[in-house]
N, C-alpha and C positions, 0 to 999 in steps of 0.2 A: 450675632451669628454671621458666618460668612455665607456666600452664595452656595447653592447645592453642589455646583460643579467643583468647588475647591474646598472641601472639608479639611480643616486643620487637624493635626494629631490630637489637640485638646478636645475638639468637637467629636472626633471618633471615640476618644476615651469616655466622653460624656454620654454619647449614645450607648456605648457598651454598659456603662454604669446604670443608665435608665432601664435598659433591657433586663439586666440582672436583677435590679431591685423590684421592678414590676413583676418579673417572673417568680421571684421568691414570694412576693405578696399573694399572688393568685394561686392558691393551693389547688384549685380545681383544674389548673392548666399545667401541672408539673410535667406532663408528657408532651406538651406542645412547645415548638420553638419559641424562644424568648421574643423574637421579633413578631411572631404571630400573636403572642399574648398581648404585646403592645398594640398591634392593630385591632385586636378584639376589644381592648379597652377603649380605643379611639371610636370604634363603632358604637360601643356602649354609651359613651358620652354624647355622641351625635344623637342617639335615640333618647337619652335621658339628660338633657342639658341642666336640669336642676336636681341631679341625683344626690341623695343623702348618703351618709356613711352606711346606713343599714342597706341601702340599695347596692352600694359597692361591695359590701360584705356578702350579700346574697348572690351577687353576680360572680364574684371571684373566689369565694370560699376563704377569703382572708380572715385573719384574726384581728380583732379590734385593736389589740395592743400593737400589732405590726403596722396597721394602718395609721395609727396615731404617730408612731415613730417616723414613718415615711412622710407624713404630712408636716411634721416638725422640721424635717430636713429640707423639703422643697418649698415650704411656705404655704401649707394648707392644701385643701382639696383642689383649689384652682391651680396650684403649682404642679400637682400630679397631672391634671388635664393638659396644661401647657407643655409639660415634658413629653407626654404621650403624643400630643399633636405634632410637636417638632420632629420627633423620631419618625412618625408616620410620613411626614412631609419629605424627609430626606431618605426614607428607606430604600428607594430605588437606586440611590447613589452610594449606599453603603457597600464597601468592598466585600467580596466573598472569595477569599484566597484558600486554595486547597492546602492541607497540611503537607509537611515534607517528611513524615514519618517513614514512608516507604524507602527512603535512603538508608535507613538503619537495618533493613532486612539482610542485605549481603554482608554487612559488617557483623551483625549478630551471628550469622551462620558460619562465617569464616572463623571467628574466634571460638564459637561453640565447638566446631569440629577440631580446631587446633588444641584447645584445652582438654577436650575429652580424650584425644589421642595421647597427649602428654601424660595425663593422669593415668590412663590405662597402661602405658609403658612403665610408668613409675611403679604401679602396683604389681605388674608382671615381674619387673626386675627385682622388687623386694621379695616377692614370693619365691622366685626361681633361683635367684643369685644371692641375695642378702640374708637368707634364712627365715624369711617370714615378714608379714605385714605388721608394722608397729603401730602403737597408739597414735603417734603423730601423723601417720599415713591416713588413719581413719578420720582424724580431725580435719585433714586436708580434704577428704571426701565430703565432709560436712560443709566446709567452706566452698567447695565446688558446687554442691547442690544449692546452697544459699545464693551463690553467684548466678547460677542458671535461673533460679526463681526470680531474682532481681532483674536479670536481663529479659526474661520472658514477659514479666509484668510490664517492664518499660516498653518493650516492643508492642505488646497488646495495647497499651495506652496510646502509643504513637500512631499505630496503624488502625486500631479498631475503634478508638474513641475520639482521639484528637485528630479528626479528619479534616477540619477546617481551622483557620487561624483566628476567627472572630467569635465572640460570645453570642452574637445575635443569631448564629446558626445552630445553637444547641438548645436542648430543653433543660429545664432546671434539674431534672433527674440526671441528665448527662453531666451537667456541671458539678453536681454533688458527687457523682461517681468519679469524675476527674480528681476532685479534691481528696477523696478517700484513697485513690491510687497514689497521688503525690505523697500522701502521708506514709503509706505502706512502703514506698520506695525509699523515703528518708529514713525509715526505721530498719529496713532490710540491709541497706548498704553498710552501715557500721557493724552489723552483726556478721555479715559475710567477711568483711575486712578483718574483724577480730578473730574469726575462726582460722583464716589463713595465717595471720600473725602468730596465733597460738601454736599452730603446727610447726612453723619455722622455729619458734622459741623452744619448744619441747625437743625438737631435733638438735638444736644447739646444746641444750642442757645435757643431752645424752652423749655428746661428742667428747667431752673432756671433763676430768675431775677438777679442773682449775677453779679455785674459789671465786676469782674475779668474774669468770664467765657465768657461773651459777647465780651469783648475786645480781649480775647484770640482767640475766634472763628474768629473774623474779621481779626486779624493779621495772623492767620494760613491760612485762606482762601486766603488772598492776596499773602502770601508766596507760597502756593500750586499753585495758578493761574499763578504767575510769573514763577515758575519752569516748569509748563506744557507748557506755551507759549514758553519758552526758548528751551525746549527739542524738541517740535514739529517744531518750527521755524528753529532750527539748522538743524534738519533732512531734512527739506524741502529745505533749502537754503544753505546747506553746499557746493553745487557745482553750478556753473553758466555755462551753463543754468541749470535749475532745472532738466530737463530730460537729464542729462549729457551723457547718453548712445547713444544719437543721434549725439553727437559731441565728440566722444571718444578721439580724438587727441587735439582738441582745447578747450575743457572745462577746467575750473579752479576749483579745489576743495581744501578744507582745507587740509593742509599738515599733521596735527596731529589730527585725529578725535577721538582718544582715550580719551584725556583729557576732552573735552566737555561732552562726554557721561558719564564719571566717575563722573564729577562734578554734572551734572543734576541728575544722578542716585542716588548719595549720598544725594542730596537735597530732592529728592522724598522720600527716606527712612527716612530722618530726619522728614519730614512732617508726615509720618506714625507714627513714635514714639511719636511725639507731640500729635497727635490725640488720640493715645492710652492712654497717661498719663493724658490728659486734664481733663476728668471727674472724675479721681480717688480722688482728694481732696474733691470734692462734695460728693462722695459716702462715703468716710471715715468720713465725718462730720454728716452723717445721724444717727439718733437714731435707730440703728438696732442691733439685736442679731448678735453674731460673725458669725454664720453659714450664716445668711442672707447677712451680709456684704461681706463675702468671695464669696458667690454666685453672688452678684452684681458686685464685682470686676472682677470675672471670665467672666460674661456676657459682660461687657464693653471691657474686654481684647480680646474678639473674634474679635473685630475690627482690631486688628493688622494683622490678616490673610489677 
């Protein structure tokens, strides 16, 4: 270990891991900050230098199976005590950095107002000029509501829960809530994106009787649907049990979660590009002046956003 004044990133990660594991173990302290739980363990060991497993269980409310697992990780009961004592020693030097979620507040409100205004104008123009609101317009409303739900949840997580940047400043209940919100965001995003894609695709389907366009719409929709189901399903079932934070030691999660997210993310971007390109051949074939054609291509290209 380095001196207290110069903790390395590895030591900070180790301190966070100790706080998380001790906090999960001590079920009686789920509403206390993880660092406070570590300090409570340290005081317990000071008063009970020869504490048995039963003493630890009675003090912390831990389950015997969880205690056995943690002991096997850190090298027995002495390993737990040494870990607790080390974190207690360096606790005054552990950084406590405020979260940066407040930066998202103006971004959220700007885009919320902008998208709400655009959607309202679209519905108004459909109703008053285009002869009524169509099915694809209502699907876009669903996409809008899902997007607002996703953005609101993310903002709540960033400003209401993720208030600091280190695990030792949270309770286990807060950590578990963070994880559940992460999961809900991962599931909501593909659903919102699918609703928006479906609205655009149905709009394209109604534009022209061209066989190539209708086939392209169906193929793209199936591809987008499969991608959304894969992304949401993986986020939901990447760990067993689903609420893995309730079984921190015995839950089983995918070992490499980066690859599935990269693959599904790339597939979603590919679907975006296809939807952007799909109507362009039809637009280019229309008998329009050059300025009108450019304007039409620009209008359809807005879908890439």
